[in-house]
C-alpha positions in Angstrom: -77.0 -13.0 180.2 -73.8 -11.6 178.7 -73.7 -7.9 178.0 -71.9 -6.2 175.1 -68.8 -4.4 176.3 -69.9 -1.2 174.6 -73.1 -1.2 176.5 -71.3 -1.6 179.9 -68.9 1.2 179.0 -71.7 3.5 178.0 -73.7 3.1 181.3 -70.5 3.4 183.4 -69.6 6.6 181.6 -73.0 8.1 182.1 -73.2 7.4 185.9 -70.5 8.9 188.2 -69.3 6.2 190.4 -69.6 8.6 193.4 -73.4 8.7 192.9 -73.5 4.9 193.3 -71.3 4.7 196.3 -72.6 8.0 197.8 -75.9 6.2 198.6 -74.1 4.0 201.0 -71.3 6.2 202.5 -70.9 9.7 203.8 -68.1 11.6 202.1 -65.4 13.2 204.2 -65.7 17.0 203.5 -62.1 17.8 204.3 -60.4 15.3 202.1 -63.0 15.2 199.2 -63.0 17.6 196.3 -66.4 17.4 194.5 -65.3 19.8 191.7 -62.7 17.3 190.7 -64.8 14.2 191.3 -62.4 13.0 194.0 -64.0 11.6 197.1 -62.9 10.0 200.4 -64.9 8.1 203.0 -64.7 5.5 205.7 -64.6 2.1 204.0 -68.0 0.4 203.9 -66.3 -3.0 203.6 -64.4 -2.9 206.9 -64.7 -0.9 210.1 -62.4 2.1 210.4 -62.4 5.6 212.1 -60.4 7.6 209.6 -61.3 7.6 205.8 -59.0 5.5 203.7 -61.6 4.6 201.0 -61.0 6.6 197.8 -63.4 7.1 194.9 -62.6 8.9 191.7 -65.2 9.7 189.1 -62.8 10.3 186.2 -61.4 6.8 186.5 -64.7 5.2 187.5 -63.0 3.2 190.3 -62.8 2.9 194.0 -60.0 1.6 196.2 -59.5 1.2 200.0 -56.0 1.8 201.2 -56.9 0.0 204.4 -58.4 -3.4 203.2 -57.3 -3.2 199.5 -60.8 -3.7 198.1 -61.3 -2.1 194.7 -63.5 -2.2 191.7 -66.0 -0.4 189.6 -69.8 0.4 189.7 -70.9 -3.2 189.2 -68.4 -4.7 191.7 -69.5 -2.3 194.4 -73.1 -3.4 194.0 -72.3 -7.1 193.8 -69.8 -7.1 196.7 -71.6 -4.8 199.1 -75.3 -5.3 198.3 -75.0 -9.0 197.2 -76.6 -8.3 193.8 -76.0 -10.6 190.9 -74.0 -9.1 188.0 -77.1 -8.8 185.8 -79.0 -7.1 188.6 -76.1 -4.6 189.1 -76.1 -3.9 185.4 -79.8 -3.3 185.4 -79.4 -0.9 188.4 -76.7 1.2 186.7 -78.6 1.2 183.4 -81.7 2.6 185.2 -79.6 5.3 186.8 -78.1 6.1 183.4 -81.5 6.2 181.7 -80.3 3.6 179.1 -82.6 0.7 178.2 -81.3 -2.7 178.7 -80.2 -4.6 175.6 -82.8 -6.9 174.1 -82.1 -10.5 174.9 -81.4 -12.6 171.8 -83.8 -15.3 172.7 -83.2 -17.2 169.5 -79.4 -17.3 170.1 -79.9 -18.3 173.8 -82.2 -21.1 172.7 -79.6 -22.3 170.1 -76.9 -22.3 172.8 -79.1 -24.4 175.1 -79.9 -26.8 172.3 -76.2 -27.2 171.4 -75.4 -28.0 175.0 -78.2 -30.5 175.1 -77.0 -32.2 171.9 -73.5 -32.6 173.3 -75.0 -34.4 176.3 -76.8 -36.8 173.8 -73.5 -37.4 172.0 -71.8 -38.2 175.3 -74.5 -40.7 176.0 -74.1 -42.3 172.6 -70.3 -42.5 173.2 -70.9 -44.4 176.4 -73.3 -46.7 174.6 -70.8 -47.6 171.9 -68.0 -48.1 174.5 -70.2 -50.5 176.6 -71.2 -52.5 173.4 -67.5 -52.9 172.5 -66.8 -54.5 175.9 -70.0 -56.7 175.8 -70.6 -60.0 174.1 -71.7 -58.4 170.8 -68.4 -56.6 170.6 -66.2 -59.7 170.4 -65.6 -59.4 166.7 -64.8 -55.7 167.0 -62.4 -56.4 169.9 -60.6 -59.0 167.8 -60.3 -56.6 164.9 -58.7 -53.9 167.1 -56.4 -56.5 168.7 -55.3 -57.6 165.2 -54.6 -54.0 164.4 -52.2 -53.8 167.4 -54.2 -51.4 169.6 -53.9 -52.0 173.3 -56.9 -51.8 175.6 -55.4 -48.7 177.1 -55.2 -47.0 173.7 -58.8 -48.0 172.9 -59.9 -46.5 176.2 -57.9 -43.4 175.7 -59.6 -42.7 172.3 -62.9 -44.0 173.6 -63.4 -46.5 170.8 -66.7 -48.3 170.6 -68.8 -50.6 168.6 -72.2 -50.0 166.9 -74.2 -53.2 167.0 -75.6 -54.7 163.8 -79.1 -53.5 164.6 -81.5 -50.9 163.2 -82.6 -49.5 166.5 -80.3 -50.5 169.3 -78.9 -46.9 169.9 -82.2 -45.3 169.2 -84.0 -47.4 171.8 -81.2 -46.9 174.3 -81.4 -43.1 174.1 -85.2 -43.1 174.1 -85.2 -45.2 177.2 -83.1 -42.5 178.9 -85.6 -39.8 177.9 -83.8 -38.3 175.0 -86.4 -36.7 172.6 -86.7 -38.0 169.1 -85.9 -34.6 167.7 -82.6 -34.5 169.6 -81.6 -38.0 168.4 -82.3 -36.8 164.8 -80.5 -33.5 165.3 -77.3 -35.3 166.4 -77.3 -37.3 163.2 -77.5 -40.6 165.1 -80.4 -42.0 163.0 -81.5 -41.8 159.3 -84.8 -40.1 159.0 -86.9 -38.1 156.6 -90.1 -37.9 154.7 -89.1 -40.9 152.6 -88.2 -43.0 155.7 -91.3 -44.2 157.5 -89.4 -45.4 160.6 -86.0 -43.9 161.5 -83.1 -46.3 162.1 -79.6 -46.1 163.5 -77.0 -44.4 161.2 -74.1 -46.6 162.3 -74.5 -50.4 162.3 -71.8 -53.1 162.7 -69.0 -50.7 162.8 -66.0 -49.8 165.0 -66.8 -46.4 166.3 -64.4 -43.5 166.6 -65.8 -40.5 168.6 -64.8 -37.2 167.1 -64.1 -34.5 169.8 -64.2 -30.7 169.2 -61.4 -28.4 170.2 -62.6 -28.6 173.8 -62.8 -32.4 174.0 -66.6 -32.6 173.6 -67.9 -35.4 171.3 -69.6 -33.8 168.3 -69.6 -36.6 165.7 -68.5 -40.2 165.0 -66.6 -42.0 162.4 -67.4 -45.7 161.8 -65.3 -48.4 160.2 -67.3 -51.3 158.7 -66.5 -54.8 159.9 -68.5 -56.5 157.1 -66.3 -57.0 154.0 -69.2 -56.2 151.6 -70.2 -52.9 153.3 -70.9 -50.2 150.8 -68.6 -47.8 152.6 -65.5 -48.9 154.5 -65.5 -45.7 156.5 -68.3 -43.2 157.1 -68.8 -40.2 159.3 -71.8 -38.6 161.0 -73.8 -36.3 158.7 -73.5 -32.5 159.0 -75.3 -31.3 162.1 -75.6 -28.2 164.3 -72.5 -29.5 166.1 -70.5 -31.0 163.3 -69.2 -29.5 160.1 -66.7 -31.9 158.6 -64.5 -29.4 156.8 -63.9 -27.5 160.0 -62.8 -30.3 162.2 -59.5 -32.3 162.5 -59.6 -35.6 164.3 -57.5 -35.5 167.6 -57.1 -31.7 167.4 -57.5 -31.1 171.1 -55.0 -33.8 172.2 -52.5 -32.9 169.5 -52.5 -29.2 170.4 -51.5 -30.1 174.0 -48.6 -32.2 172.6 -47.5 -29.5 170.3 -47.4 -27.0 173.1 -44.7 -29.1 174.7 -42.5 -28.7 171.7 -42.3 -29.7 168.0 -44.9 -29.4 165.3 -48.2 -31.0 164.3 -48.3 -33.9 161.9 -51.3 -34.3 159.6 -52.0 -37.9 158.4 -54.8 -39.4 156.4 -56.9 -41.5 158.7 -58.2 -42.3 162.2 -56.2 -45.5 162.6 -53.0 -43.7 161.6 -53.6 -41.1 164.3 -54.3 -43.7 167.0 -51.4 -46.0 166.0 -49.0 -43.0 166.0 -50.2 -41.9 169.4 -49.6 -45.4 170.8 -46.1 -45.3 169.3 -45.4 -42.0 171.1 -46.4 -39.4 168.5 -49.3 -37.7 170.2 -49.1 -34.6 167.9 -50.9 -36.2 164.9 -54.3 -35.2 163.5 -56.3 -36.2 160.4 -59.0 -34.8 158.2 -62.2 -36.7 158.2 -61.9 -39.0 155.2 -61.6 -36.2 152.6 -59.0 -33.9 151.2 -57.6 -31.2 153.5 -59.8 -28.1 153.5 -58.8 -24.4 153.9 -60.4 -24.3 157.3 -58.5 -27.5 158.4 -55.2 -26.0 157.1 -55.9 -22.9 159.1 -56.4 -25.1 162.2 -53.0 -26.6 161.5 -51.3 -23.2 161.3 -52.9 -22.2 164.6 -51.1 -25.1 166.2 -47.7 -24.7 164.5 -46.1 -22.4 161.9 -44.8 -25.3 159.8 -47.0 -28.4 160.1 -45.8 -31.6 158.5 -48.3 -33.1 156.0 -47.7 -36.8 155.8 -49.1 -38.9 152.9 -49.2 -42.5 152.1 -46.5 -43.8 149.7 -48.7 -44.5 146.7 -50.0 -42.6 143.7 -53.1 -41.5 145.6 -50.9 -40.2 148.5 -48.8 -38.2 146.0 -51.8 -36.7 144.4 -53.1 -35.8 147.9 -49.8 -34.1 148.6 -50.0 -32.1 145.4 -53.6 -31.0 146.2 -52.5 -29.9 149.7 -49.6 -27.9 148.2 -51.9 -26.1 145.8 -54.3 -25.4 148.7 -51.5 -24.0 151.0 -49.7 -21.9 148.3 -51.9 -18.8 148.2 -51.8 -18.4 152.0 -48.2 -19.1 152.9 -46.2 -16.3 154.3 -43.2 -15.7 156.5 -43.5 -18.1 159.5 -46.5 -19.9 157.9 -45.7 -22.7 155.6 -45.7 -26.5 155.5 -43.4 -29.5 155.0 -44.3 -32.7 153.2 -43.3 -36.2 154.2 -43.9 -39.1 151.9 -44.0 -42.6 153.3 -42.4 -45.7 151.6 -44.5 -47.0 148.8 -47.4 -49.1 150.0 -47.1 -48.0 153.6 -49.2 -45.8 155.8 -48.2 -44.6 159.2 -50.0 -47.4 160.9 -48.2 -50.0 158.9 -44.8 -48.3 159.3 -44.8 -48.0 163.1 -46.2 -51.5 163.5 -43.7 -53.2 161.2 -40.6 -51.1 161.5 -41.1 -49.2 164.8 -41.2 -45.5 165.8 -37.7 -44.8 164.5 -38.8 -45.6 161.0 -41.5 -42.9 161.2 -39.0 -40.5 162.7 -36.8 -41.0 159.7 -39.7 -40.2 157.4 -40.4 -37.0 159.3 -36.7 -36.0 159.2 -36.8 -36.2 155.4 -39.9 -33.9 155.1 -39.4 -31.5 152.3 -40.4 -27.8 152.1 -43.3 -26.6 149.9 -40.9 -25.2 147.3 -39.3 -28.6 146.8 -42.6 -30.4 146.4 -43.8 -27.9 143.7 -40.5 -28.1 141.9 -40.6 -31.9 142.0 -44.1 -32.0 140.6 -43.4 -29.8 137.7 -40.0 -31.3 136.7 -40.1 -35.0 137.6 -39.9 -37.1 134.5 -40.0 -34.1 132.2 -37.8 -33.6 129.2 -36.9 -30.0 128.5 -34.7 -30.4 125.4 -36.3 -27.6 123.4 -36.7 -23.8 124.0 -40.5 -24.3 123.9 -40.5 -26.9 126.7 -38.2 -24.8 128.8 -40.4 -21.8 128.3 -43.5 -23.9 129.2 -41.9 -24.9 132.5 -41.0 -21.2 133.3 -44.6 -20.2 132.5 -45.9 -22.9 134.8 -43.6 -21.9 137.7 -44.4 -18.2 137.1 -48.1 -19.0 137.4 -47.6 -21.1 140.6 -45.6 -18.4 142.4 -48.0 -15.8 141.3 -50.7 -17.4 143.4 -48.9 -16.4 146.7 -50.8 -13.5 148.1 -47.9 -12.3 150.4 -45.9 -9.9 148.3 -42.6 -10.4 150.1 -42.8 -14.2 150.1 -43.9 -14.2 146.4 -40.7 -12.3 145.5 -38.5 -14.9 147.3 -40.4 -17.8 145.7 -39.9 -16.2 142.3 -36.2 -15.8 143.0 -35.9 -19.4 144.3 -37.6 -20.8 141.2 -35.5 -18.6 138.9 -32.3 -20.0 140.4 -33.6 -23.5 140.2 -34.4 -23.0 136.5 -30.9 -21.7 135.8 -29.3 -24.5 137.7 -31.5 -27.2 136.2 -31.1 -26.1 132.6 -27.4 -25.9 133.1 -27.4 -29.8 133.1 -29.7 -29.9 130.0 -28.3 -30.4 126.5 -27.9 -27.0 124.8 -28.2 -25.0 128.0 -25.0 -23.1 127.2 -26.8 -21.6 124.2 -28.1 -18.5 126.0 -29.9 -19.9 129.1 -27.1 -18.9 131.5 -26.3 -15.7 129.6 -23.1 -15.3 127.7 -20.3 -12.8 128.0 -19.8 -10.4 125.2 -16.3 -11.6 124.7 -17.6 -15.1 123.8 -16.5 -16.8 127.0 -19.1 -18.6 129.0 -20.9 -16.5 131.6 -20.7 -17.2 135.3 -23.3 -19.9 136.2 -26.3 -18.6 138.0 -25.7 -15.0 137.1 -26.6 -12.7 134.1 -29.8 -12.4 132.2 -32.0 -15.4 131.4 -35.5 -16.2 130.5 -35.9 -17.0 134.2 -35.6 -13.3 134.9 -39.4 -13.1 134.9 -39.4 -14.9 138.2 -37.7 -12.0 140.1 -36.0 -8.7 139.9 -32.3 -8.5 139.3 -29.7 -11.3 139.0 -30.2 -14.5 140.8 -26.9 -14.4 142.6 -25.7 -16.8 145.3 -28.6 -17.8 147.5 -28.3 -17.6 151.3 -30.8 -18.4 154.0 -30.6 -14.9 155.5 -29.1 -11.7 154.4 -26.3 -10.0 156.5 -28.5 -7.0 157.5 -31.4 -9.2 158.4 -29.1 -11.5 160.4 -28.0 -8.5 162.5 -31.6 -7.5 163.1 -33.1 -8.2 166.5 -36.2 -9.3 164.7 -34.7 -12.6 163.8 -32.9 -13.3 167.1 -34.3 -15.6 169.7 -36.4 -13.2 171.8 -39.3 -15.4 172.8 -37.9 -17.0 175.9 -38.2 -14.1 178.3 -41.6 -13.9 180.0 -43.4 -10.6 179.3 -45.6 -9.1 181.9 -48.4 -8.8 179.3 -48.4 -12.5 178.4 -48.0 -13.5 182.1 -50.9 -11.3 183.0 -53.1 -13.1 180.5 -52.2 -16.6 181.7 -52.3 -15.8 185.4 -55.6 -14.1 185.1 -57.1 -17.1 183.3 -55.9 -19.6 185.9 -56.9 -17.5 188.9 -60.3 -16.6 187.4 -61.6 -19.5 185.2 -64.8 -17.8 184.2 -62.6 -15.7 181.9 -61.7 -18.8 179.9 -65.3 -19.5 179.0 -66.2 -15.9 178.4 -63.3 -15.5 175.9 -62.8 -19.0 174.7 -62.7 -18.0 171.0 -59.6 -15.9 171.8 -58.1 -18.0 174.6 -58.2 -21.2 172.5 -55.8 -19.8 169.9 -53.6 -17.5 172.0 -50.4 -16.5 170.2 -47.7 -16.5 172.9 -44.0 -15.9 172.3 -42.8 -17.6 175.5 -42.5 -21.4 175.3 -43.1 -21.9 179.0 -46.3 -19.8 178.9 -47.4 -21.9 175.9 -47.1 -25.0 178.2 -49.3 -23.3 180.8 -51.8 -22.4 178.0 -52.0 -26.0 177.0 -52.7 -27.1 180.6 -55.4 -24.5 180.8 -57.1 -25.8 177.7 -56.7 -29.3 179.0 -58.5 -28.3 182.2 -61.2 -26.6 180.3 -61.8 -29.7 178.3 -62.1 -31.9 181.3 -62.7 -30.4 184.7 -62.5 -26.6 184.7 -66.1 -26.5 186.1 -64.4 -27.4 189.4 -62.8 -23.9 189.4 -59.3 -22.6 190.0 -58.2 -25.6 192.0 -58.9 -28.0 189.1 -56.9 -25.8 186.7 -53.9 -25.6 189.2 -54.1 -29.4 189.6 -53.9 -29.8 185.8 -50.9 -27.5 185.7 -49.2 -29.6 188.4 -49.9 -32.9 186.5 -48.4 -31.4 183.4 -45.2 -30.7 185.2 -45.6 -27.0 184.9 -45.8 -26.0 188.6 -42.5 -24.2 188.6 -43.5 -22.2 185.5 -46.7 -21.2 187.2 -44.8 -20.0 190.3 -42.4 -17.9 188.1 -45.4 -16.4 186.3 -47.1 -15.4 189.5 -43.9 -14.0 190.9 -43.5 -11.9 187.8 -47.0 -10.5 188.2 -46.4 -9.7 191.8 -43.1 -7.9 191.0 -44.9 -5.9 188.3 -47.7 -5.2 190.7 -50.4 -6.4 188.3 -52.7 -7.2 191.2 -55.9 -7.6 189.1 -54.5 -10.9 187.7 -54.0 -12.4 191.2 -56.4 -14.7 193.0 -57.3 -12.1 195.5 -58.7 -9.7 192.9 -62.3 -9.5 192.1 -63.6 -11.0 188.8 -64.5 -7.6 187.3 -61.0 -6.2 188.0 -59.5 -9.4 186.5 -61.7 -9.0 183.5 -60.6 -5.5 182.9 -56.9 -6.3 183.2 -57.3 -9.4 181.0 -59.2 -7.6 178.3 -56.5 -4.9 178.2 -53.6 -7.4 178.1 -55.3 -9.5 175.4 -56.0 -6.4 173.2 -52.3 -5.4 173.5 -51.1 -9.0 172.9 -53.1 -9.4 169.7 -52.0 -6.0 168.4 -48.3 -6.6 169.3 -48.1 -10.1 167.8 -49.7 -9.0 164.6 -47.4 -6.0 164.3 -44.4 -8.1 165.2 -45.1 -10.4 162.2 -45.7 -7.5 159.9 -42.4 -5.9 161.2 -40.4 -9.1 160.3 -42.0 -9.2 156.9 -41.3 -5.5 156.2 -37.6 -5.9 157.4 -37.2 -9.0 155.1 -38.8 -7.1 152.2 -36.4 -4.2 152.7 -33.3 -6.4 152.9 -34.4 -8.1 149.7 -35.3 -4.9 147.9 -34.0 -1.6 149.5 -36.5 0.6 147.8 -38.0 3.8 149.1 -41.4 2.2 149.2 -40.2 -0.7 151.3 -38.3 1.6 153.6 -41.4 3.8 154.2 -43.5 0.7 154.9 -41.0 -0.5 157.5 -41.0 2.9 159.2 -44.8 2.9 159.3 -45.0 -0.5 160.9 -42.2 0.4 163.4 -44.2 3.5 164.4 -47.3 1.4 165.0 -45.3 -1.1 167.0 -43.8 1.7 169.1 -47.3 3.1 169.8 -48.4 -0.3 171.2 -45.3 -0.5 173.3 -45.8 3.0 174.6 -49.4 2.3 175.4 -48.5 -0.8 177.3 -45.8 1.0 179.3 -48.2 3.8 180.2 -50.8 1.3 181.4 -48.3 -0.7 183.4 -46.9 2.4 185.0 -50.4 3.7 185.8 -51.2 0.4 187.4 -48.1 0.6 189.6 -48.8 4.0 190.8 -52.5 3.8 191.3 -53.4 0.1 191.4 -55.9 0.5 188.6 -56.2 -2.1 185.8 -56.4 -0.5 182.4 -59.3 -1.1 180.1 -59.1 -2.3 176.5 
């Protein structure tokens, strides 16, 4: 059972740690000071004649200066008395007079059911793989061979074949003891009040297992082999495990690739992802047969600040690109946008790499255009703006588009960008000199790109010459390359996770999407997630082995050396899990706060450079003050840990 942190803090605060330890040791009267809650005794963990075991009620910690053991209430009971952690919690809660939290039986039941369903999905995956390699899979193997997929690629993506049978999978699972309710809950059969006898959902199809972010199979996609099939591609139905709009195909593998450098590429289909991976582009993902959703776009941004959205070179692909642009526009901000790559007409990524090779696809990626370009192209391509009314209509359209951006600073820059484009574009239109660029009072033409214009509604002040970065912002340390030095905080998080793998599972929602500044630590993070998806159950050794296989052994050694120099002992292998948990929670809290404030600080600096108003200056000062508070807290905690050996608590 997992306990709420607030509950653990409450019972720890109510029970002096000396009252727990005092039941097992005799305090040294000369060295101890009961009025201050400061106690000394001979260590109960190792034999000694003079007291080197220290306990302090104010801190709620103990430490032996002889054998280096340390911990809190719970660790003392688990280490010395051999209690389980829940038993230790129950003992301290009893001493505190606090009732134990009510177990959420329903949620525990749901967790067990979800784990059971993933086991069933794994069994179904194996079934489909075996059928692909059997006699009945000959046609499917021929199809995959014609599509250019090697046996190694097929195995890597665990491709399979669903036989042309109404009950082959159902009977296979039933023979292995899988309950009918579990088969139905996984979406592997069609069932319902109007269906007397359930039957297999997928029949005569190439099967594409769909993993979740941890590599567990949660659904399937199926490609029909029969030319007259009603649906060429179809997915599993929505289930407890699978919600189509929240999943990207190949997410887990692509995230590992992105961690090694580069960005993520979103393409349109399963075969595109697999063909690209075979051609060396392992950082590709795909939505599951529908238009990109907000949740899927959020997943892309969690992997990379500027994903490349790659669309087929036809009208449908162009419309899909426009829909994606409209979807992204409200949520873009500094360090969070997208680029758009359009393939040659009539080609998809699978066709391109097969016919023209990987270099052809690299060329497409190199020509990916930013979001602003795509929006401008859509609103102006093929248009004729030969009257004031048409020009005003374009301006109104662009004003409405840029107004959707929620981030105030970025909205301002987009408005300025579109204003300058309007001024430049209308300069080449017939009659543009009649007021669109603004004229001088002496009758001579005004300077192009300056002066008043209808485009003034897109931004404040004159358009001016546009540069990528202002001089003051260029001097700011905020935009300099600062992410390459390892911070103690980030190293503490990663080293603690590797040395104490239970922390990964306990905090997976935060661990999965860690925002790390250091590129080397991002590589270690990717290796940790890889180990978690495959063999972290084998413990620390398995995680270290995964790090070595990923070629990150030297990075790991440097991170550990940094932790030792900083004397952040709770992150090391020799520390107890409770101490590691405390240090990890503290570091994670500071990391999340610092990274959020760092982004806000950059945005505030950019806003001030663009518009040096009192309001923007006050906002920058406020963010700087918050950032300094976090840095001061971190320095205090690290200094405290060096002097006393105690890990801080979040």
